[in-house]
C-alpha positions, 0 to 999 in steps of 0.5 A: 500500499503506497501513498505518494512519499510515505514516512511513518511516526512511530506508533505507541501500539504495543498494547493493542498489538500483541505483539510483543514489541520488546521482541529482540530487534537484531535479525541476522542477514542470511549470507549471500548464496547461502539459503535460509535454513542452510545450516547443519543440524547441530551435532549430537553430544559426546554422550549421543543426546540429541539437543532440544528444539530451539524456544522461539517466540512466537506471534500473530499479525494484526491490523492496526489504524497507522497514522500518515505522515507526508514528507515533502520537499520544501522550500524556506523563505522570510514571511516578510522580505524587503529588496530596496531600491533607490528612488532617487538617481545618483551616486552611492555615497555610503552603504552602511551594512553588510550581508548578516548585520542585523537592522532596526526599523528606521535605521540608515542602510545607505545615502545616495549623493544629494548635493544637486538635490539640496540645491534643487530643493533651496530653489524650489524654497525660494520659488515658492516663498516668491510665490506666496508673496505674490499672493499676499500682494494680489490680496492686498490689491483686491482689498484696494480695488474694493475699497475703491469700489465702495467710494465710487459706490458712495458716489453714485449716491451722492450724485443721486442725491444732488439730482433729487436736489437739482429736480425739486429746485428745478420744479420750484422754479417752474412753480415760482415762474408759472406765478410770476407769469400769471400776475404780470400778465394782471399787471401786478408784476414787472417784466422783469420779475418774469425774467428772472424767474425764467432765468432761474428756471434755466439754471435750475435745468442747468443744474439738474443736467449737471447733476445727473452727469455726476451720478452718470460719471459716479456710475462709471467710476463704479463699473471701473472699481468693479472691474479693478476688483475682478481683476484683482481677484482674478490675480489672487487665484493665478497667484494662489495657482503659482503657489500651489505649484511651486509648493508642490514641487518644494514638496518634490524636491524635499522628497528626492532628498529623502529618498536620497537615504535608504532607511530598514523598513522593519527588523530584520537582516541583510540577506544581499547586498549587490552594489558598493559605494561609487555605484549609479542607481536610479529608480527602475533599475534591476540592481538592487542594493540591499535586501533584508529579511525578517528571520523572526518567522520563517515561511515554509512551502511545500507542494502537495498533490490534489489526491493528498491535499484533502488530508491537509488541514489548516492549523494542523501541525507539522515538522521541518528538519533541514541538512544544516542541523539533522539532529533538530526538528522545527515544529509549526502549523499549517497556516495557508493552503493555496485556493487552486492548483497549479495547471502544469504541475497539478500541486497545491501549494501549502504554507507552514509558518514557524517560529525562528526565534534563534534565526538558524532557519534561514531563506534558501535552505533545503528542508523536509516537511512531514504533514498529517495526512490522516491515517490508514486503517486495517493496517496489517503488520508483523514485528520487524524481528519476524521479518528475514531479508535476503538481498531484496527477498522479504520472508518470515517464518511460519509456526505450524504444527510445531515446524517452522516454513519460510514464508515469502512477504511483501512488506510496506512501511515500517514504522516503530517496532512493527513493518507493514505487510501487505501480501504473504501472510493473514491474521490466523498465522503464527510466525516466529517473532523472536528467535528468527535467526536461530531455525531453519526450514522444516525444524522444529521449535518451542514455540513461547508467545512473546512476552512471555519469554 
């Protein structure tokens, strides 16, 4: 029974099996070219007595449930990796760290020469100040234009009042002229008096015309003042737009200066340094300055076949081993399972998160991950001590009628003290579980259940 690349974890099944896992572990291999059981029987003693049959421990194959573990090649990477490029064109002035150096958030890592950028920022600052001053001047001009408008509107009101007064005077003079004219016709007034009244009417008409002309002139002044105020207001908007543009230019200039300094975005370790001081850098180039990684938490990825993925659960425990530390096991949990399979490999990516406080695990290390993938039921197993191997052939000794017979078997997975038998045996067979190296084909034996020895 095969399921991908399987590794079986040790089982605590001794009590259930009744197979006496205390059976001797060592099964002596049969020498090449010499069939099992070919040794001659022991010679009779000098007194002529035949030695008794050998004492062997026997057991029956058992069916058990065995946890299944997938063993998969894994790739190690950090959960957070930052590849740092320059956002500003120029020559590298300093690089303060080397591969393996720890870094802290905000730590200075590299500086691009920014003397020209500083000059550009200073010029942008001066231009922005001038633009802001222009805004203030335009605002003052608006206030002055508005004051002129208010004054012109007041003059219009005064001129209109003069028109009202002149019209009243004209009306009064006209009434006086009419009254005097009646008196002259009646002979009650001299002609000179009438002439004076007529002259006064003419004078008052001229006064009314002059007052109306003043109103027209004042209206023209109001229109001019309004035009001047509108022009001043438009100038304010123009100056404000220029000021905003210059402020943006200043911001960009200052940002360019700030971008000339590269700092660490998080706590981590320098993984690589690709450029040294003097190298030319620019945005969009393919060569980074530095690469840093956060090694406190490691990400391990494996590719699981679509047949096996159903047995993998998020949050399930996982174990990872690396060649660098063969005696250590790093434990983590399944954190993410991809939503779909790769269309080419038909595998699903599974990610495992592992705490890495000592930073022993490093990105790129060769690793093997072991994932729990359920369990197989009704697996027929025998003690490892019962299995005899000759070359690539496996067999066990079957005890029947107190004699042993070689029984070829096909074996599967081994775990702990037992090995799976996929063909050649049944649960009812009695096999030699201990002492398999003491017997030969057809030999009679004294059988004792394992555990009783």
